[in-house]
C-alpha positions in Angstrom: 66.2 -7.6 -61.6 63.5 -7.9 -64.6 60.0 -9.3 -64.1 59.6 -12.6 -64.8 55.9 -12.6 -64.4 53.1 -9.8 -65.5 50.3 -11.6 -64.5 47.6 -10.2 -61.9 44.0 -10.4 -61.5 41.6 -10.2 -64.5 38.6 -7.8 -64.3 35.9 -10.8 -63.9 38.2 -11.8 -60.8 38.2 -8.5 -59.2 34.8 -8.4 -60.0 33.9 -11.9 -58.2 36.1 -10.4 -55.3 34.5 -7.5 -55.3 30.4 -9.0 -55.1 31.8 -11.8 -52.6 33.3 -9.1 -49.9 30.4 -7.3 -50.3 28.2 -10.5 -49.5 30.0 -10.9 -46.4 30.1 -7.2 -45.2 26.1 -7.2 -45.9 26.1 -10.6 -43.6 28.2 -8.9 -40.7 26.1 -5.8 -40.9 22.6 -8.2 -40.7 24.1 -9.9 -37.8 25.1 -6.3 -35.8 22.0 -5.3 -36.7 20.2 -8.4 -35.5 22.5 -8.2 -31.9 21.6 -4.7 -31.5 18.0 -5.0 -31.6 18.2 -8.0 -29.5 19.9 -6.4 -27.2 17.7 -3.3 -26.9 14.6 -5.6 -26.8 15.9 -7.3 -23.5 16.8 -3.6 -22.3 13.5 -2.3 -23.0 12.0 -5.5 -21.5 14.1 -4.9 -18.2 13.2 -1.2 -18.0 9.5 -2.1 -18.1 9.6 -4.9 -15.5 11.6 -2.2 -13.3 8.7 0.5 -14.1 6.0 -2.0 -13.5 6.8 -4.0 -10.5 6.7 -1.5 -8.0 3.1 -1.0 -8.7 2.3 -4.3 -8.9 3.7 -5.0 -5.5 2.0 -1.7 -4.4 -1.3 -3.2 -5.0 -0.7 -6.2 -3.9 0.7 -5.2 -0.5 -2.7 -3.2 -0.2 -4.8 -6.6 -0.3 -2.7 -8.7 1.7 -2.9 -5.6 4.4 -6.8 -5.5 3.7 -8.2 -7.7 6.5 -8.5 -5.5 9.2 -11.2 -6.8 11.1 -12.6 -10.8 10.8 -15.0 -11.2 8.7 -15.4 -8.0 7.5 -15.0 -7.9 3.4 -12.3 -5.2 2.5 -13.5 -5.1 -1.3 -16.1 -2.4 -1.7 -19.1 -2.2 -3.7 -18.9 -0.4 -6.9 -15.3 -2.1 -8.2 -15.0 -3.1 -11.2 -12.7 -4.0 -14.2 -10.9 -0.5 -13.8 -11.3 0.6 -10.6 -10.5 -1.0 -7.1 -11.9 0.3 -4.1 -10.6 -1.5 -0.6 -10.4 -1.1 2.7 -6.5 -1.6 4.0 -3.9 -0.8 6.9 -0.9 -2.2 7.5 -0.9 -1.8 11.4 0.3 -4.0 14.4 -2.8 -2.8 16.5 -5.6 -5.3 17.6 -8.3 -3.2 15.8 -6.5 -0.8 13.3 -8.9 2.0 11.6 -8.1 1.1 7.7 -7.9 3.7 5.2 -10.1 3.4 1.9 -7.5 3.2 -1.4 -8.9 3.4 -4.7 -6.7 2.4 -7.5 -7.9 3.3 -11.2 -6.8 2.3 -14.8 -7.7 5.1 -17.5 -5.9 6.5 -20.9 -2.6 4.2 -19.6 -2.3 5.5 -16.0 -2.4 3.5 -13.2 -3.4 5.9 -10.6 -3.8 5.5 -6.5 -6.2 7.8 -4.4 -6.6 7.6 -0.4 -8.8 8.5 2.2 -7.5 8.5 5.4 -9.8 6.2 8.1 -10.6 8.8 10.9 -12.1 6.5 13.8 -15.1 4.4 14.7 -15.7 0.9 15.5 -15.1 -2.2 12.9 -17.9 -2.2 10.0 -18.9 1.4 11.3 -15.5 3.4 10.1 -15.4 7.0 9.8 -13.1 8.7 6.8 -11.8 12.4 6.1 -11.5 13.6 2.5 -10.2 11.9 -0.3 -6.3 12.8 -0.8 -5.6 14.0 -4.4 -5.0 11.1 -6.8 -1.2 9.9 -7.7 0.2 8.3 -10.6 1.6 4.9 -9.8 2.4 4.0 -13.3 2.4 5.3 -16.9 2.4 3.7 -20.2 -0.1 0.7 -19.1 -2.3 -1.7 -21.4 -4.7 -4.1 -20.4 -3.4 -7.6 -20.6 -3.9 -10.9 -22.6 -3.6 -14.2 -20.7 -3.9 -18.0 -21.4 -3.4 -20.4 -24.2 -5.0 -18.8 -26.6 -4.3 -15.3 -25.3 -7.6 -13.5 -24.3 -8.0 -10.0 -23.1 -8.8 -9.9 -19.1 -9.6 -6.9 -17.4 -7.0 -4.8 -14.7 -8.9 -6.1 -12.2 -11.3 -9.2 -11.5 -12.8 -10.4 -8.3 -13.4 -14.1 -7.5 -15.7 -16.1 -4.5 -15.7 -19.4 -3.3 -17.6 -22.2 -4.8 -17.3 -25.4 -3.3 -14.2 -24.7 -1.0 -12.4 -23.7 -4.2 -11.8 -20.2 -6.0 -14.6 -20.2 -8.7 -13.3 -20.7 -11.7 -15.7 -17.5 -13.3 -15.0 -14.3 -11.8 -17.9 -12.1 -10.5 -20.3 -9.7 -12.3 -18.8 -6.3 -12.5 -19.4 -4.0 -11.1 -19.5 -5.3 -7.6 -22.9 -5.5 -6.0 -23.5 -4.8 -2.2 -24.1 -8.5 -1.8 -21.2 -9.7 -4.3 -18.7 -7.7 -2.3 -18.9 -9.4 0.6 -18.2 -12.2 -0.8 -14.5 -11.3 -2.6 -11.8 -13.9 -1.7 -9.7 -13.2 -4.4 -8.6 -10.2 -6.5 -6.7 -11.1 -9.6 -4.6 -8.3 -11.0 -3.2 -8.1 -14.6 -1.7 -5.1 -16.6 1.0 -4.6 -19.6 3.5 -2.2 -19.1 5.8 -0.3 -21.8 9.1 0.2 -21.3 8.5 4.2 -21.4 5.2 6.4 -21.6 3.8 7.3 -25.1 3.4 5.2 -28.2 5.6 2.3 -28.2 7.2 1.2 -31.9 8.2 -2.1 -31.1 5.0 -4.2 -29.3 7.8 -6.7 -28.1 9.3 -4.3 -25.8 5.9 -4.8 -23.6 5.7 -6.8 -20.5 2.5 -8.7 -19.2 2.6 -8.6 -15.2 0.0 -10.3 -13.4 -0.4 -11.5 -9.6 -3.4 -12.4 -7.2 -3.9 -11.7 -3.8 -6.1 -14.2 -1.1 -8.2 -12.3 1.0 -8.5 -15.2 3.2 -7.1 -16.0 7.0 -7.6 -19.7 7.6 -8.1 -22.3 4.7 -12.1 -22.3 3.1 -14.4 -25.3 3.9 -15.1 -27.8 1.3 -18.6 -28.3 2.9 -21.1 -26.8 0.6 -23.4 -26.1 3.1 -21.2 -23.4 4.5 -20.5 -19.6 3.0 -16.6 -18.9 3.1 -16.3 -15.3 3.1 -13.3 -13.6 3.1 -11.3 -12.6 6.2 -12.1 -15.6 8.3 
């Protein structure tokens, strides 16, 4: 049977068709890249949270167990923006002997050192030798909070002012007098999904929390000094 129509695509039509195919293919590739990047970023956020949350819980739990004796301040003199020293003991005993915990932030690491309590009476406890420091978390950095965001220290310490937690933190390092007034410790830091340099800053997660060192509600009487562990 003879071919009645030998017409076909012209060179221009083929070129136009090829260009359209390339544009569509490029759009598909771009969409795949964006979707893959978003999925990777979400995965990094989950990993960073999983890495950082146990360390934050450890800090907060230690502070929640810090009021081992009524009226005795648990946060110790010398604590500053990178180091928190606190007496704490999770125990059902009426008068537990606390351990001294020292949490430190240095060069991207959050570490913990414990000095076990050995005996003594409240306020006159004795302690043994400090155990070697252990790493709680690496890939740690300082955080930015608020609107507009401002850099904040890892550890901040607050006293009561007129029955409310003061808006401004106490000066650091804490003196003996100011340490005895600390009723709240704020903690904030960033966590990377892994240790080392982070190529994608958006993969870093900010964690922040606070623990109040007070058993009873604070008095709003301005003449009364609200102290911790009361």
